[in-house]
C-alpha positions in Angstrom: 0.0 -0.1 0.2 1.4 3.3 -1.0 2.3 6.2 1.4 2.4 9.8 0.9 5.7 11.7 1.9 6.7 15.0 2.7 10.5 16.3 2.7 12.4 16.2 5.5 15.1 19.0 6.8 17.4 16.4 5.1 17.3 16.6 1.7 18.3 13.0 0.7 15.6 11.5 2.6 11.9 11.5 2.9 10.0 11.0 5.8 6.6 9.5 5.7 3.8 11.8 6.5 1.9 8.8 8.4 5.2 8.3 10.2 5.1 12.1 11.2 1.7 12.0 12.0 2.0 9.1 14.1 5.0 10.3 16.1 3.1 13.4 16.9 -0.3 12.0 17.8 1.3 9.0 19.8 1.8 10.5 23.1 -2.0 11.6 23.4 -3.2 8.1 22.1 -0.8 6.6 24.6 -2.2 8.8 27.5 -6.1 8.3 26.6 -6.0 4.8 25.7 -4.1 4.0 29.0 -6.7 5.5 30.7 -9.9 4.1 28.7 -8.5 0.9 28.5 -6.4 0.6 32.1 -6.3 -2.7 33.0 -6.0 -4.8 36.7 -4.6 -7.7 37.4 -6.6 -10.3 38.5 -5.0 -13.6 39.0 -2.8 -13.9 36.2 -5.1 -12.4 33.7 -5.5 -8.3 33.1 -9.0 -7.2 33.5 -9.7 -3.8 31.8 -12.1 -1.8 33.7 -14.1 -0.5 30.4 -15.0 -4.2 29.8 -16.0 -4.4 33.1 -18.1 -1.5 33.0 -19.7 -2.5 29.9 -20.8 -5.9 30.8 -22.0 -4.6 34.3 -24.4 -2.5 32.2 -25.4 -6.0 30.6 -25.8 -7.7 33.5 -27.9 -4.7 35.4 -30.4 -4.1 32.4 -30.9 -7.7 32.0 -32.1 -8.3 35.9 -33.7 -4.4 36.1 -36.1 -5.0 33.1 -36.8 -8.9 34.0 -34.7 -10.6 31.2 -36.3 -8.5 28.5 -33.6 -10.1 26.3 -35.3 -13.3 26.6 -39.1 -12.4 26.7 -38.8 -9.9 24.4 -36.9 -11.5 21.6 -40.3 -12.8 19.6 -41.7 -9.3 19.8 -38.8 -7.7 18.5 -38.4 -9.6 15.4 -42.4 -9.2 14.7 -41.7 -5.6 15.2 -38.9 -5.7 12.7 -40.8 -7.4 10.2 -43.1 -4.8 10.0 -45.9 -6.7 11.5 -47.0 -3.7 14.0 -45.2 -1.0 11.3 -47.5 2.5 11.2 -46.3 4.5 8.3 -47.9 7.5 9.7 -46.2 7.2 13.0 -43.5 10.1 13.2 -39.9 9.7 12.5 -38.3 9.0 9.0 -37.4 5.0 8.5 -39.0 1.5 9.4 -37.9 -0.4 12.0 -36.5 -3.0 9.6 -34.3 0.0 7.8 -33.3 0.9 11.3 -31.9 -1.8 12.4 -30.2 -2.7 9.2 -28.5 0.5 9.1 -27.6 -0.2 12.9 -26.2 -3.6 12.2 -24.4 -2.4 9.3 -22.4 -0.4 11.9 -21.6 -3.4 14.1 -20.9 -6.4 11.7 -17.6 -5.4 10.0 -14.1 -6.5 9.9 -14.3 -7.3 13.5 -16.6 -10.2 13.3 -13.9 -11.7 10.8 -10.5 -11.1 12.2 -11.7 -10.1 16.0 -12.9 -13.5 16.2 -9.7 -15.2 14.9 -7.9 -13.3 17.4 -10.1 -14.1 20.5 -9.5 -17.7 19.9 -5.8 -17.7 19.3 -5.7 -15.9 22.5 -8.4 -17.5 24.8 -8.9 -20.9 22.9 -12.4 -22.1 22.1 -14.0 -21.4 25.2 -13.6 -17.7 24.5 -16.4 -18.2 22.3 -18.9 -19.1 24.9 -18.3 -15.9 27.0 -18.4 -13.9 23.7 -22.0 -15.5 23.3 -22.9 -14.7 26.9 -21.6 -11.0 26.3 -23.7 -10.8 23.4 -26.5 -11.8 25.2 -26.3 -9.2 28.0 -25.7 -6.8 25.6 -29.4 -7.1 24.3 -30.6 -5.5 27.2 -28.5 -2.7 27.3 -29.0 -1.7 23.8 -33.0 -2.2 24.7 -32.3 0.4 27.0 -30.3 3.1 25.2 -32.5 3.2 22.0 -35.7 3.6 24.1 -34.3 6.7 25.2 -33.1 7.5 22.1 -36.6 7.7 20.7 -38.1 9.3 24.2 -35.5 11.9 23.8 -35.4 12.6 20.3 -35.6 15.9 18.7 -38.0 16.5 15.4 -36.1 19.3 13.1 -38.5 22.0 11.2 -37.7 19.9 7.9 -38.8 16.6 9.4 -35.6 15.3 10.4 -34.9 13.5 13.2 -31.6 14.0 15.7 -31.3 11.3 18.4 -28.9 9.4 20.7 -27.2 9.5 23.5 -25.9 13.9 23.4 -29.9 14.2 23.6 -31.2 11.9 26.1 -28.2 12.7 28.3 -29.0 16.6 28.0 -32.6 16.2 28.0 -33.2 13.3 30.3 -31.1 14.8 33.2 -32.3 17.9 32.1 -35.9 16.6 33.2 -34.3 15.6 36.4 -33.2 18.9 37.3 -29.7 18.0 36.4 -29.4 20.7 33.3 -25.6 21.4 33.9 -24.8 17.5 34.1 -26.7 16.5 31.2 -25.3 19.5 29.3 -21.8 18.8 29.9 -22.1 15.0 29.4 -23.7 15.4 26.0 -21.0 17.7 24.9 -18.5 15.3 26.1 -20.3 12.4 24.2 -20.6 14.3 20.8 -17.0 15.6 20.5 -15.6 12.3 21.2 -18.1 10.1 18.7 -16.9 12.9 15.9 -13.5 12.2 16.3 -13.9 8.5 17.0 -15.8 8.3 13.6 -13.3 9.3 11.7 -10.8 7.1 12.8 -12.6 3.5 13.7 -15.8 3.9 11.5 -14.0 5.6 8.7 -9.9 5.3 8.1 -9.6 1.8 9.7 -12.4 0.5 7.5 -11.1 2.4 3.8 -8.0 1.0 4.7 -9.2 -2.7 5.6 -11.2 -2.9 2.3 -8.2 -1.4 0.0 -5.9 -3.9 1.5 -8.2 -7.0 1.1 -9.0 -5.8 -2.5 -5.1 -5.2 -2.9 -4.8 -8.6 -1.7 -7.7 -10.1 -3.8 -6.5 -8.6 -7.2 -2.9 -10.1 -6.9 -1.2 -8.7 -3.6 2.1 -7.3 -5.2 1.1 -7.8 -8.6 -2.1 -6.0 -8.3 -2.6 -2.9 -10.6 -3.4 -1.0 -7.2 -0.5 -2.1 -5.5 0.6 1.5 -4.7 -2.2 3.4 -5.9 -4.5 2.5 -3.0 -6.0 6.1 -2.9 -7.4 5.2 -6.2 -9.4 2.7 -4.0 -10.2 5.1 -1.1 -11.5 7.7 -3.9 -13.9 5.6 -5.6 -15.1 4.3 -1.9 -15.3 8.0 -1.0 -17.4 9.1 -3.9 -19.7 5.7 -3.5 -20.1 6.4 0.2 -20.9 10.6 -0.8 -23.4 9.5 -3.1 -25.4 7.5 -0.6 -24.8 9.8 2.7 -25.6 13.0 1.1 -29.3 12.0 0.6 -29.4 11.9 4.6 -30.5 8.6 6.8 -33.6 7.7 4.1 -30.9 7.1 1.8 -28.6 5.5 4.0 -31.5 3.0 5.2 -32.4 2.6 1.6 -29.2 1.1 1.0 -28.6 -0.8 4.0 -31.9 -2.6 3.9 -30.6 -4.5 1.3 -27.2 -4.5 1.4 -27.3 -5.9 5.4 -29.5 -9.1 4.4 -27.1 -9.7 1.4 -23.7 -9.5 3.3 -25.2 -11.1 6.2 -26.5 -14.1 4.2 -23.7 -14.3 2.1 -21.2 -14.5 4.6 -23.4 -17.1 6.8 -23.8 -19.0 4.1 -20.1 -19.3 3.4 -19.4 -20.1 7.2 -22.3 -22.8 7.0 -21.1 -24.6 4.1 -17.8 -24.6 5.9 -18.9 -26.0 9.0 -21.3 -28.7 7.3 -18.1 -30.0 5.4 -16.8 -30.2 8.9 -19.7 -31.4 10.0 -17.4 -34.4 11.8 -16.0 -32.1 14.0 -18.7 -30.1 15.0 -19.4 -31.9 18.4 -16.2 -31.8 19.1 -16.1 -28.1 18.5 -19.2 -27.8 21.0 -17.5 -29.7 23.5 -14.1 -27.8 23.3 -16.1 -24.3 23.9 -17.9 -25.6 26.8 -14.5 -27.2 28.5 -12.5 -24.1 27.5 -14.9 -21.9 29.1 -14.6 -23.5 32.2 -11.1 -25.3 32.5 -9.0 -23.5 29.7 -5.9 -25.1 29.1 -2.7 -23.1 28.4 -4.2 -20.0 28.4 -2.8 -16.6 29.9 -5.2 -16.1 33.0 -7.0 -19.4 33.4 -10.2 -19.4 33.4 -10.6 -15.1 34.1 -8.1 -14.8 31.1 -10.4 -16.5 28.9 -13.4 -15.0 30.4 -12.4 -11.5 29.6 -10.8 -12.4 26.1 -14.5 -13.7 25.4 -16.4 -10.6 27.1 -14.0 -8.1 25.3 -14.4 -9.0 21.9 -18.2 -9.3 22.2 -18.7 -5.4 23.4 -16.1 -4.5 20.8 -18.0 -6.2 18.3 -21.7 -5.3 19.1 -21.4 -1.7 20.7 -24.1 -2.4 23.4 -23.4 0.6 25.8 -21.7 2.9 23.8 -25.0 4.1 22.6 -23.7 4.4 19.0 -26.7 2.7 17.2 -29.3 4.6 19.1 -28.6 7.1 17.0 -30.0 5.2 14.0 -32.5 3.9 16.0 -33.8 7.3 17.3 -35.0 7.9 13.2 -37.5 4.9 13.2 -41.2 5.8 12.6 -42.9 5.5 16.2 -45.4 6.1 18.4 -43.8 4.0 21.4 -40.1 4.5 22.3 -40.0 1.0 23.8 -41.0 -0.6 20.5 -37.5 0.4 19.2 -35.8 -1.0 22.3 -37.4 -4.4 21.3 -36.2 -4.0 17.6 -32.9 -2.7 19.0 -32.3 -5.8 21.3 -31.9 -8.0 18.1 -28.7 -6.2 17.0 -26.2 -7.9 19.6 -27.8 -11.0 18.6 -27.0 -10.6 14.5 -23.8 -9.6 15.1 -22.5 -11.5 18.3 -24.5 -14.5 19.3 -25.1 -15.4 15.1 -22.2 -13.9 12.7 -19.5 -13.9 15.5 -20.2 -17.7 16.7 -20.4 -18.6 13.0 -16.9 -17.4 12.8 -15.8 -19.3 15.6 -17.2 -22.5 14.7 -15.5 -22.3 11.3 -12.1 -21.8 12.7 -12.2 -24.4 15.4 -13.6 -27.1 13.2 -10.8 -26.4 10.4 -7.4 -24.8 11.3 -7.5 -24.5 15.1 -4.5 -25.9 16.8 -4.1 -25.1 20.9 -0.6 -24.0 19.6 -1.8 -22.0 16.9 -1.5 -18.8 19.3 2.5 -19.4 18.7 2.6 -19.2 15.2 1.8 -15.9 14.4 -1.3 -16.2 12.7 -4.1 -14.3 13.9 -6.7 -12.1 12.5 -8.5 -12.3 9.2 -5.4 -14.4 8.1 -6.4 -17.2 10.4 -10.1 -17.0 9.3 -8.8 -16.8 5.3 -6.9 -19.8 6.0 -9.8 -21.6 7.8 -12.0 -21.0 5.2 -9.3 -22.0 2.3 -8.3 -25.3 4.0 -12.1 -26.7 2.9 -12.4 -24.6 -0.2 -9.9 -23.2 -2.4 -11.9 -20.1 -3.8 -13.4 -19.3 -0.6 -11.2 -16.7 0.1 -12.9 -14.7 -3.0 -16.5 -14.6 -1.4 -15.0 -14.1 2.1 -13.2 -10.9 0.8 -16.4 -9.7 -1.0 -18.0 -9.8 2.4 -15.1 -8.3 4.3 -15.5 -5.4 2.0 -19.3 -5.0 1.9 -18.8 -5.0 6.0 -16.2 -2.3 5.6 -18.4 0.0 3.2 -21.5 -0.5 5.6 -19.6 0.2 8.6 -18.4 3.4 7.0 -22.2 4.4 5.9 -23.5 4.0 9.6 -20.8 5.7 11.2 -21.2 8.8 8.8 -24.4 9.4 10.5 -23.3 8.7 13.4 -20.7 11.4 13.2 -23.2 13.6 11.6 -25.7 14.1 14.4 -23.0 14.4 16.8 -21.6 17.4 14.7 -24.9 19.0 14.2 -25.3 18.5 18.1 -22.3 20.8 18.3 -22.8 23.2 15.6 -26.5 23.2 14.7 -28.5 21.5 12.1 -27.8 24.3 9.1 -27.6 22.6 5.5 -24.2 23.6 5.2 -22.9 22.5 8.7 -23.9 18.7 7.4 -22.6 19.3 4.0 -19.1 20.0 5.7 -19.0 17.1 8.0 -20.5 15.0 5.1 -17.2 16.3 3.0 -14.5 15.7 5.5 -16.1 12.2 6.5 -15.4 11.4 2.7 -11.8 13.0 2.5 -11.0 10.9 5.5 -11.6 7.9 3.6 -9.2 8.6 0.6 -6.9 9.3 3.4 -7.3 6.4 5.1 -7.0 4.2 2.3 -3.5 5.4 1.1 -1.8 6.1 4.6 -1.2 4.2 7.7 -2.7 6.2 10.7 -2.4 4.0 13.5 -2.1 6.1 16.2 -4.8 8.2 14.7 -7.0 5.1 14.6 -5.8 3.9 18.3 -6.9 7.6 19.7 -10.2 7.4 17.9 -10.5 3.6 19.2 -10.3 4.5 22.4 -12.4 7.6 22.1 -15.0 5.4 20.8 -15.1 3.5 24.1 -14.5 6.2 26.4 -18.0 7.2 25.4 -19.6 4.6 27.4 -18.5 6.2 30.6 -20.9 9.3 30.5 -23.6 6.9 28.5 -23.9 4.6 30.7 -24.0 6.9 33.7 -27.0 8.2 31.9 -28.7 4.8 31.4 -28.6 4.0 35.3 -30.0 7.6 36.4 -32.7 6.9 33.6 -33.6 3.6 34.1 -36.9 4.1 36.0 -37.8 6.2 32.3 -37.1 3.0 30.4 -39.1 0.2 32.7 -41.8 3.0 32.5 -42.0 3.3 28.8 -42.0 -0.6 28.4 -45.2 -0.2 30.8 -46.9 2.4 28.7 -46.3 0.4 25.4 -47.5 -2.6 27.3 -51.0 -1.1 27.9 -51.2 0.3 24.6 -51.0 -3.4 23.5 -53.7 -4.1 25.7 -56.3 -1.6 25.0 -55.6 -2.0 20.8 
């Protein structure tokens, strides 16, 4: 992949611009990452406190809302498929479109590469705890998306703005805490604007370009050294979609998400079927490894941490990002979108991540694999290729679609955070969309690891104000559930 360069003070030497930027940003990144991903030793394992914070939210809302993740699952499916859809309700998109947009933001390269990393570090047992964390995250998603609709703002042109910024500000204002709510809302919005440009933009375009170059011949690829052209192409396609607003994004994601999810899931299931003779062994390894891991640093605590970390980093439950998309839904009752939203961690983590794990465990997994240097998307690619030689091609297509759809969703998240800070004027929105597209080209062409690491940390730091607000506003979530239940009885 090519790298832009600038001339150094030494005329005989070029300094890559990404190296210069990394050296400037790295101290800030290390400081912020050291804070947000601070870990405490528990036995032989290191336990990141942000993971504890997010999992604690899932445990709390699962209990407080009476296992809504289980008892609300069937109704969530009915709502998502349009069974109770009211086309005249306030909002901009259908419940399926809102779900598709949010899922497109969470199902990404991490579902392919991140799961492989989790298994290489924590063994098959990490899969069990990944599933547990995904199930708990369903309850957190319910709470934050219910509140996002409850406190959303309808603009003069009929468009909707919502998300943690709004329910933190307005919700806490209603509870006589206006200063606290406004401060938390501003902090959330600022972190989301910066975060979306890295992990939801540059990282995605960089990975998509790298995958495309690999598929088209690696060193012999006509795009080798011209990754910026791929970035420009992606930026143009993204611009065509996002300049039409949430309705345009939703129209694309409602078609793209089912296609890419089915493409990847079918490919994974085919590989699993071909290795069906190892499936019982795989389930046994997952169960045994979850409670008595062999050779995993930190033992059982270590494997729990690895599984939980992969899950919360994948489905984003507790970060509030997906609630920005869900807030635009057409509904008269906020709780309806809570029911739809709880499906999201199930799809992202319980289904897609688990399929990836089973492909790896039934094919290339070896207890000694962690020491071979093979991890991430390379491990997943080898797992597919070990059964069907040409399977990396559909896998690469799925990965590129995952990256593209993630950029669409995160452009909307960043936009709503940006307009919360600077107003809803059309020129303000155009400025952000232009900046977002420019960063797609930059991300594809140069390695800005420090900036991406910084954005990663900023995306997760928003979990602190978001969950504080969710705990305080939890009674309102339960009240909205009761209000919706009463409406169904009298309907």
